[in-house]
C-alpha positions as CSV (number, residue, x, y, z in Angstrom):
1,M,-25.6,-5.1,25.1
2,N,-22.0,-4.8,26.0
3,P,-21.2,-1.0,25.7
4,A,-17.5,-1.3,26.8
5,P,-15.4,0.2,24.0
6,L,-12.8,-1.8,22.0
7,P,-9.3,-0.7,22.8
8,P,-7.2,1.2,20.2
9,E,-5.0,-2.0,19.8
10,F,-8.0,-3.7,18.1
11,F,-7.7,-1.2,15.2
12,A,-3.8,-1.2,15.1
13,R,-3.9,-4.1,12.6
14,D,-4.2,-4.6,8.8
15,A,-7.4,-2.9,7.5
16,V,-8.6,-6.2,6.0
17,R,-8.4,-8.0,9.3
18,V,-10.0,-5.1,11.2
19,A,-12.9,-4.9,8.6
20,R,-13.6,-8.6,8.9
21,D,-13.5,-8.5,12.7
22,L,-15.8,-5.4,12.9
23,L,-18.8,-7.4,11.8
24,G,-21.1,-7.8,14.8
25,R,-19.5,-5.1,16.8
26,L,-21.6,-2.2,18.1
27,L,-21.3,1.3,16.9
28,I,-22.8,3.5,19.6
29,S,-23.5,7.3,19.5
30,E,-24.6,9.6,22.2
31,I,-24.9,12.6,20.0
32,G,-27.4,15.3,20.7
33,G,-28.2,13.7,24.1
34,V,-29.7,10.6,22.4
35,R,-28.2,7.2,22.7
36,C,-28.4,5.1,19.5
37,A,-26.6,1.8,18.6
38,V,-26.3,-0.4,15.6
39,R,-24.7,-3.8,15.1
40,L,-22.2,-3.4,12.2
41,V,-23.2,-5.7,9.4
42,E,-21.3,-4.3,6.4
43,V,-17.9,-2.6,6.0
44,E,-15.2,-2.0,3.4
45,A,-11.4,-1.9,3.8
46,Y,-9.2,0.7,2.2
47,T,-5.6,-0.4,2.3
48,G,-3.5,2.7,1.8
49,P,-1.5,4.4,-0.9
50,G,-1.5,1.3,-3.2
51,D,-5.3,1.2,-3.2
52,A,-6.6,3.2,-6.1
53,A,-10.0,3.7,-4.4
54,S,-8.5,5.1,-1.2
55,H,-8.6,8.8,-0.4
56,A,-4.8,8.3,0.2
57,A,-4.1,6.6,-3.2
58,G,-0.6,7.3,-4.3
59,G,0.3,8.9,-1.0
60,R,-2.1,11.8,-1.5
61,R,-2.4,13.9,1.7
62,S,-4.9,16.8,2.2
63,P,-6.9,18.5,4.9
64,R,-9.8,16.2,4.0
65,N,-7.9,12.9,4.5
66,E,-5.4,14.0,7.2
67,T,-7.2,11.9,9.9
68,M,-6.3,8.7,7.9
69,Y,-2.7,9.4,8.7
70,G,-3.4,9.5,12.5
71,P,-3.3,6.8,15.1
72,P,-5.5,3.7,14.8
73,G,-8.9,3.9,16.4
74,L,-9.9,7.4,15.2
75,A,-13.1,8.2,13.3
76,Y,-12.4,9.5,9.8
77,V,-15.5,11.4,8.7
78,Y,-15.8,13.1,5.3
79,F,-18.4,14.7,3.2
80,T,-19.3,13.1,-0.2
81,Y,-21.4,14.0,-3.2
82,G,-21.9,17.4,-1.7
83,M,-24.6,16.1,0.7
84,H,-23.6,13.1,2.8
85,W,-21.3,12.2,5.6
86,C,-19.5,8.9,5.7
87,A,-17.7,7.4,8.7
88,N,-14.6,5.2,8.7
89,V,-12.3,3.9,11.4
90,V,-8.5,4.5,11.0
91,T,-6.5,1.2,11.1
92,G,-3.0,0.0,11.0
93,R,-0.2,2.2,12.2
94,E,0.1,6.0,12.6
95,G,1.4,7.6,9.4
96,W,0.2,4.8,7.1
97,P,-3.3,5.8,5.8
98,T,-5.6,2.8,6.0
99,A,-9.2,2.8,7.1
100,V,-12.5,0.8,7.1
101,L,-15.7,2.4,5.8
102,L,-18.7,1.7,8.1
103,R,-21.3,0.8,5.4
104,A,-24.4,-0.6,7.3
105,G,-25.7,-1.5,10.7
106,E,-28.6,-3.3,12.2
107,P,-30.5,-0.9,14.6
108,V,-30.5,-2.2,18.2
109,E,-31.1,0.9,20.4
110,G,-32.6,4.4,19.8
111,I,-34.7,3.4,16.8
112,E,-37.2,6.2,17.4
113,A,-34.4,8.8,17.3
114,M,-33.0,7.2,14.1
115,R,-36.4,7.5,12.5
116,R,-36.7,11.2,13.4
117,R,-33.2,11.9,12.1
118,R,-33.9,10.0,8.8
119,K,-37.5,11.2,8.5
120,I,-38.6,7.8,7.3
121,G,-40.7,5.0,8.7
122,D,-39.2,2.0,6.9
123,D,-36.7,0.6,9.4
124,R,-34.9,-1.4,6.7
125,L,-33.8,1.9,5.2
126,L,-32.6,3.5,8.5
127,T,-29.0,2.4,8.4
128,S,-28.5,0.3,5.3
129,G,-25.8,2.4,3.6
130,P,-22.9,4.6,4.7
131,A,-24.8,7.9,4.4
132,R,-28.0,6.5,6.0
133,L,-25.9,5.1,8.9
134,T,-24.2,8.4,9.7
135,M,-27.5,10.4,9.4
136,A,-29.3,7.9,11.7
137,L,-26.6,8.1,14.3
138,G,-26.1,11.9,14.1
139,I,-22.5,11.6,12.9
140,T,-21.1,14.7,11.1
141,R,-17.7,16.2,10.5
142,A,-17.6,17.2,14.2
143,M,-16.7,13.6,14.9
144,D,-13.7,13.6,12.5
145,A,-10.5,12.6,14.4
146,H,-12.6,11.5,17.5
147,R,-11.1,8.5,19.3
148,L,-13.6,5.7,19.0
149,D,-13.1,4.4,22.5
150,A,-15.2,7.0,24.4
151,P,-18.4,9.0,24.1
152,P,-20.0,10.5,22.2
153,L,-19.1,7.9,19.5
154,W,-17.5,4.5,20.1
155,I,-17.3,0.9,19.0
156,S,-17.9,-1.8,21.5
157,A,-17.2,-5.6,21.5
158,G,-20.8,-6.7,20.7
159,S,-21.0,-10.2,19.4
160,P,-18.6,-10.9,16.5
161,V,-20.1,-12.6,13.4
162,P,-18.7,-16.1,13.1
163,P,-16.6,-16.8,10.0
164,S,-19.3,-19.1,8.5
165,R,-21.7,-16.1,8.3
166,R,-19.1,-13.6,6.9
167,V,-19.1,-12.9,3.2
168,R,-16.2,-11.3,1.3
169,A,-17.1,-9.4,-1.9
170,T,-16.2,-6.5,-4.2
171,R,-16.6,-3.0,-2.9
172,I,-19.5,-1.0,-4.2
173,G,-20.1,2.7,-5.0
174,I,-16.6,3.3,-6.3
175,T,-15.1,3.6,-9.7
176,R,-11.5,2.6,-9.1
177,A,-10.2,-0.8,-7.8
178,K,-13.8,-2.0,-7.6
179,D,-12.8,-5.6,-8.4
180,R,-10.9,-6.0,-5.1
181,L,-12.6,-8.3,-2.5
182,L,-12.5,-5.8,0.3
183,R,-16.2,-5.5,1.4
184,F,-17.3,-7.7,4.2
185,Y,-20.9,-8.3,5.3
186,E,-23.1,-10.7,7.3
187,R,-24.8,-13.3,5.1
188,G,-28.6,-12.9,5.1
189,N,-28.8,-9.7,7.2
190,P,-31.5,-7.5,5.8
191,W,-29.6,-4.2,6.7
192,V,-26.7,-5.0,4.3
193,S,-26.8,-2.2,1.6
194,Y,-26.3,-4.4,-1.5
């Protein structure tokens, strides 16, 4: 496993390109003194004010989404449905709110800790969905605006998924702009949330 973090420049690109290129990268947490890692297998791009499903649709700005307006490479963590944390990475340029939702990962390190955090024994359900992923890795609002190039939470190079194994599909779990092909996942991977 290559734990060296990706540089901020990796994220300083269009959200769609970053989303596609995140597949196969490693999301690593050292939260609560426990090291856990997943290989990212599903993500969704949110392309800014013109994207009706984005938290920044129409240029909306609030304390909740302020991190989206920050520099690329920050974690944007928010609470949803009154019970779950979701983690994104800020992309593009500072001041323009684009991000990529981290939807699912394949566990590669710290599986016992993930099982304890999730309180389940079915490994297929540990990290196959955005809320499951954050819970398994110990990610909470405390990680909002954290730079993803240093502990306790970072994204490393891993092994990118080749284009022949990448699938582009509609986003899921949203009510607006759900027809846009902005979800990317690794074909055949059992941890994809579907």
